[in-house]
C-alpha atoms as an extended CHARMM CRD file, in Angstrom:
* protein
*
       120  EXT
         1         1  MET       CA              6.4780000000        8.6370000000       -9.6820000000  PROA      1               0.0000000000
         2         2  THR       CA              6.0770000000        8.1920000000      -13.3720000000  PROA      2               0.0000000000
         3         3  ASN       CA              3.9870000000        5.3940000000      -14.7650000000  PROA      3               0.0000000000
         4         4  ASP       CA              7.1660000000        3.7850000000      -16.1630000000  PROA      4               0.0000000000
         5         5  LYS       CA              8.6220000000        3.5070000000      -12.6590000000  PROA      5               0.0000000000
         6         6  LEU       CA              5.3610000000        2.1520000000      -11.2920000000  PROA      6               0.0000000000
         7         7  THR       CA              5.2930000000       -0.3710000000      -14.1470000000  PROA      7               0.0000000000
         8         8  GLN       CA              8.8440000000       -1.4320000000      -13.3450000000  PROA      8               0.0000000000
         9         9  MET       CA              8.0350000000       -1.8710000000       -9.6450000000  PROA      9               0.0000000000
        10        10  TYR       CA              4.8570000000       -3.7820000000      -10.4980000000  PROA      10              0.0000000000
        11        11  GLU       CA              6.7010000000       -6.1200000000      -12.8530000000  PROA      11              0.0000000000
        12        12  MET       CA              9.4850000000       -6.7040000000      -10.3250000000  PROA      12              0.0000000000
        13        13  GLN       CA              6.9270000000       -7.5520000000       -7.6490000000  PROA      13              0.0000000000
        14        14  THR       CA              5.1120000000       -9.8780000000      -10.0450000000  PROA      14              0.0000000000
        15        15  GLN       CA              8.4000000000      -11.6980000000      -10.6800000000  PROA      15              0.0000000000
        16        16  LEU       CA              9.1130000000      -11.9760000000       -6.9390000000  PROA      16              0.0000000000
        17        17  ASP       CA              5.5780000000      -13.1990000000       -6.2280000000  PROA      17              0.0000000000
        18        18  SER       CA              5.8210000000      -15.7760000000       -9.0250000000  PROA      18              0.0000000000
        19        19  ARG       CA              9.1390000000      -17.0240000000       -7.6970000000  PROA      19              0.0000000000
        20        20  ILE       CA              7.8140000000      -17.3760000000       -4.1410000000  PROA      20              0.0000000000
        21        21  ILE       CA              4.6310000000      -19.1100000000       -5.3220000000  PROA      21              0.0000000000
        22        22  GLU       CA              6.5530000000      -21.5580000000       -7.5100000000  PROA      22              0.0000000000
        23        23  GLU       CA              9.4230000000      -22.3010000000       -5.1330000000  PROA      23              0.0000000000
        24        24  ARG       CA              7.1420000000      -22.7320000000       -2.1180000000  PROA      24              0.0000000000
        25        25  GLY       CA              4.2960000000      -24.4980000000       -3.9320000000  PROA      25              0.0000000000
        26        26  ILE       CA              1.6750000000      -21.9860000000       -2.8200000000  PROA      26              0.0000000000
        27        27  ASP       CA             -1.8980000000      -22.4320000000       -4.0230000000  PROA      27              0.0000000000
        28        28  LYS       CA             -4.3770000000      -19.8760000000       -2.6670000000  PROA      28              0.0000000000
        29        29  THR       CA             -7.7700000000      -18.5700000000       -3.6850000000  PROA      29              0.0000000000
        30        30  THR       CA             -8.3210000000      -14.8630000000       -4.2380000000  PROA      30              0.0000000000
        31        31  ASP       CA             -9.9840000000      -14.6890000000       -0.8200000000  PROA      31              0.0000000000
        32        32  GLU       CA             -6.9750000000      -16.3210000000        0.8190000000  PROA      32              0.0000000000
        33        33  TRP       CA             -4.5520000000      -13.9980000000       -0.9750000000  PROA      33              0.0000000000
        34        34  VAL       CA             -6.5070000000      -10.8790000000        0.0100000000  PROA      34              0.0000000000
        35        35  VAL       CA             -6.7050000000      -11.9470000000        3.6540000000  PROA      35              0.0000000000
        36        36  GLY       CA             -3.0520000000      -13.0110000000        3.7970000000  PROA      36              0.0000000000
        37        37  LEU       CA             -1.7530000000       -9.8890000000        2.0960000000  PROA      37              0.0000000000
        38        38  THR       CA             -3.8370000000       -7.5280000000        4.2250000000  PROA      38              0.0000000000
        39        39  ILE       CA             -2.6170000000       -9.2800000000        7.3790000000  PROA      39              0.0000000000
        40        40  ALA       CA              0.9450000000       -8.8820000000        6.0930000000  PROA      40              0.0000000000
        41        41  MET       CA              0.2420000000       -5.1880000000        5.4470000000  PROA      41              0.0000000000
        42        42  GLU       CA             -1.1330000000       -4.7670000000        8.9730000000  PROA      42              0.0000000000
        43        43  SER       CA              2.0670000000       -6.3150000000       10.2930000000  PROA      43              0.0000000000
        44        44  GLU       CA              4.1720000000       -3.9080000000        8.2250000000  PROA      44              0.0000000000
        45        45  ILE       CA              2.1130000000       -0.9700000000        9.4770000000  PROA      45              0.0000000000
        46        46  ASP       CA              2.8510000000       -2.1030000000       13.0290000000  PROA      46              0.0000000000
        47        47  GLU       CA              6.5640000000       -2.2580000000       12.1630000000  PROA      47              0.0000000000
        48        48  ILE       CA              6.3340000000        1.2800000000       10.7400000000  PROA      48              0.0000000000
        49        49  ARG       CA              4.6540000000        2.4600000000       13.9310000000  PROA      49              0.0000000000
        50        50  ARG       CA              7.4200000000        0.8850000000       16.0280000000  PROA      50              0.0000000000
        51        51  GLU       CA              9.9670000000        3.1050000000       14.2610000000  PROA      51              0.0000000000
        52        52  VAL       CA              8.3910000000        6.3410000000       15.5470000000  PROA      52              0.0000000000
        53        53  ASN       CA              7.7160000000        7.8430000000       18.9680000000  PROA      53              0.0000000000
        54        54  TRP       CA              4.0300000000        7.1680000000       19.4160000000  PROA      54              0.0000000000
        55        55  LYS       CA              4.2310000000        6.0310000000       23.0440000000  PROA      55              0.0000000000
        56        56  TRP       CA              3.6320000000        9.1920000000       25.0620000000  PROA      56              0.0000000000
        57        57  TRP       CA              4.6930000000        7.4150000000       28.2620000000  PROA      57              0.0000000000
        58        58  LYS       CA              8.2420000000        6.7350000000       26.9790000000  PROA      58              0.0000000000
        59        59  ASN       CA             11.1630000000        9.0490000000       26.4280000000  PROA      59              0.0000000000
        60        60  PRO       CA             11.4600000000        9.8840000000       22.7150000000  PROA      60              0.0000000000
        61        61  ARG       CA             14.3960000000        8.5480000000       20.7430000000  PROA      61              0.0000000000
        62        62  GLU       CA             15.8900000000        9.6520000000       17.4700000000  PROA      62              0.0000000000
        63        63  ILE       CA             13.9690000000        8.2360000000       14.5300000000  PROA      63              0.0000000000
        64        64  ASP       CA             16.0160000000        5.9760000000       12.2700000000  PROA      64              0.0000000000
        65        65  MET       CA             14.7480000000        7.2790000000        8.9250000000  PROA      65              0.0000000000
        66        66  ASP       CA             16.5040000000        4.5260000000        6.9730000000  PROA      66              0.0000000000
        67        67  ALA       CA             14.7270000000        1.8220000000        9.0030000000  PROA      67              0.0000000000
        68        68  LEU       CA             11.4280000000        3.7340000000        8.7780000000  PROA      68              0.0000000000
        69        69  GLN       CA             11.7160000000        4.0720000000        5.0150000000  PROA      69              0.0000000000
        70        70  GLY       CA             12.6140000000        0.3810000000        4.7300000000  PROA      70              0.0000000000
        71        71  GLU       CA              9.4100000000       -0.5750000000        6.5210000000  PROA      71              0.0000000000
        72        72  VAL       CA              7.3640000000        1.6910000000        4.2320000000  PROA      72              0.0000000000
        73        73  ILE       CA              8.9470000000       -0.0340000000        1.2190000000  PROA      73              0.0000000000
        74        74  ASP       CA              8.0220000000       -3.4190000000        2.7140000000  PROA      74              0.0000000000
        75        75  LEU       CA              4.4400000000       -2.1610000000        2.7930000000  PROA      75              0.0000000000
        76        76  PHE       CA              4.7240000000       -1.1520000000       -0.8810000000  PROA      76              0.0000000000
        77        77  HSD       CA              5.7750000000       -4.7240000000       -1.7510000000  PROA      77              0.0000000000
        78        78  PHE       CA              2.5970000000       -6.1390000000       -0.2410000000  PROA      78              0.0000000000
        79        79  LEU       CA              0.4460000000       -3.3580000000       -1.7080000000  PROA      79              0.0000000000
        80        80  LEU       CA              1.7630000000       -4.1250000000       -5.1830000000  PROA      80              0.0000000000
        81        81  SER       CA              1.0720000000       -7.8390000000       -4.6330000000  PROA      81              0.0000000000
        82        82  LEU       CA             -2.4480000000       -7.0550000000       -3.4540000000  PROA      82              0.0000000000
        83        83  SER       CA             -2.9880000000       -4.7630000000       -6.4380000000  PROA      83              0.0000000000
        84        84  ARG       CA             -2.0470000000       -7.5930000000       -8.7790000000  PROA      84              0.0000000000
        85        85  VAL       CA             -4.2960000000      -10.0980000000       -6.9770000000  PROA      85              0.0000000000
        86        86  VAL       CA             -7.3470000000       -7.8260000000       -7.2930000000  PROA      86              0.0000000000
        87        87  GLY       CA             -6.7160000000       -7.1890000000      -10.9720000000  PROA      87              0.0000000000
        88        88  LEU       CA             -5.1380000000       -3.7600000000      -10.9030000000  PROA      88              0.0000000000
        89        89  THR       CA             -2.4000000000       -2.9640000000      -13.4150000000  PROA      89              0.0000000000
        90        90  PRO       CA             -0.0090000000       -0.0120000000      -13.3360000000  PROA      90              0.0000000000
        91        91  GLU       CA             -2.3490000000        1.7580000000      -15.7710000000  PROA      91              0.0000000000
        92        92  THR       CA             -5.5090000000        1.1200000000      -13.7510000000  PROA      92              0.0000000000
        93        93  ILE       CA             -3.7140000000        2.0020000000      -10.4970000000  PROA      93              0.0000000000
        94        94  TYR       CA             -2.8790000000        5.3690000000      -12.0480000000  PROA      94              0.0000000000
        95        95  GLU       CA             -6.3640000000        5.9050000000      -13.5090000000  PROA      95              0.0000000000
        96        96  LYS       CA             -8.2120000000        4.9400000000      -10.3420000000  PROA      96              0.0000000000
        97        97  TYR       CA             -5.8350000000        6.9680000000       -8.1770000000  PROA      97              0.0000000000
        98        98  MET       CA             -6.4030000000       10.0680000000      -10.3210000000  PROA      98              0.0000000000
        99        99  GLU       CA            -10.1950000000        9.5990000000      -10.1500000000  PROA      99              0.0000000000
       100       100  LYS       CA            -10.2030000000        9.0510000000       -6.3860000000  PROA      100             0.0000000000
       101       101  ASN       CA             -7.8110000000       11.9450000000       -5.7700000000  PROA      101             0.0000000000
       102       102  ALA       CA            -10.1280000000       14.2830000000       -7.6900000000  PROA      102             0.0000000000
       103       103  GLU       CA            -13.0930000000       12.9740000000       -5.6810000000  PROA      103             0.0000000000
       104       104  ASN       CA            -11.2130000000       13.4770000000       -2.4080000000  PROA      104             0.0000000000
       105       105  HSD       CA            -10.5080000000       17.1000000000       -3.3710000000  PROA      105             0.0000000000
       106       106  ALA       CA            -14.1670000000       17.5420000000       -4.3270000000  PROA      106             0.0000000000
       107       107  ARG       CA            -15.1640000000       16.2220000000       -0.9150000000  PROA      107             0.0000000000
       108       108  GLN       CA            -12.9320000000       18.7670000000        0.7830000000  PROA      108             0.0000000000
       109       109  ASP       CA            -14.2840000000       21.5140000000       -1.4810000000  PROA      109             0.0000000000
       110       110  GLY       CA            -17.8730000000       20.5470000000       -0.7240000000  PROA      110             0.0000000000
       111       111  THR       CA            -18.5450000000       19.8730000000       -4.4120000000  PROA      111             0.0000000000
       112       112  SER       CA            -18.8270000000       16.0910000000       -4.1650000000  PROA      112             0.0000000000
       113       113  VAL       CA            -22.1950000000       14.3900000000       -4.4980000000  PROA      113             0.0000000000
       114       114  LYS       CA            -21.2690000000       12.5510000000       -1.2860000000  PROA      114             0.0000000000
       115       115  GLU       CA            -22.3870000000       14.4360000000        1.7870000000  PROA      115             0.0000000000
       116       116  GLY       CA            -20.5690000000       14.9590000000        5.0380000000  PROA      116             0.0000000000
       117       117  TYR       CA            -17.0630000000       15.7250000000        3.7730000000  PROA      117             0.0000000000
       118       118  SER       CA            -16.9540000000       19.4870000000        3.2950000000  PROA      118             0.0000000000
       119       119  ALA       CA            -14.3920000000       21.2010000000        5.4980000000  PROA      119             0.0000000000
       120       120  LYS       CA            -16.0810000000       24.5700000000        4.8930000000  PROA      120             0.0000000000
């Protein structure tokens, strides 16, 4: 995903959030937004889980990839909203992701200053 596409998604989500807030007269604190959005994300994760065969006691069924992908996109909507609420921008999302990804590789390599992650 290029930064331009992330920026477009972020801006579209900002517009949707603004519309919902205005039309529904929502007034929340940062704490309330973070709690509400993370609960919404937990709900979406449950919906994602319901699309796959995780119940070992049931007969498996064919996975509806379109429905599964739709639920993942729902999660993206809430993640973008949460990112905005906590002050992340498309640029800082990219920067912080790159930093954390490098750290996660360092942890796997055993070169991180954090102990307990080396897979070697």
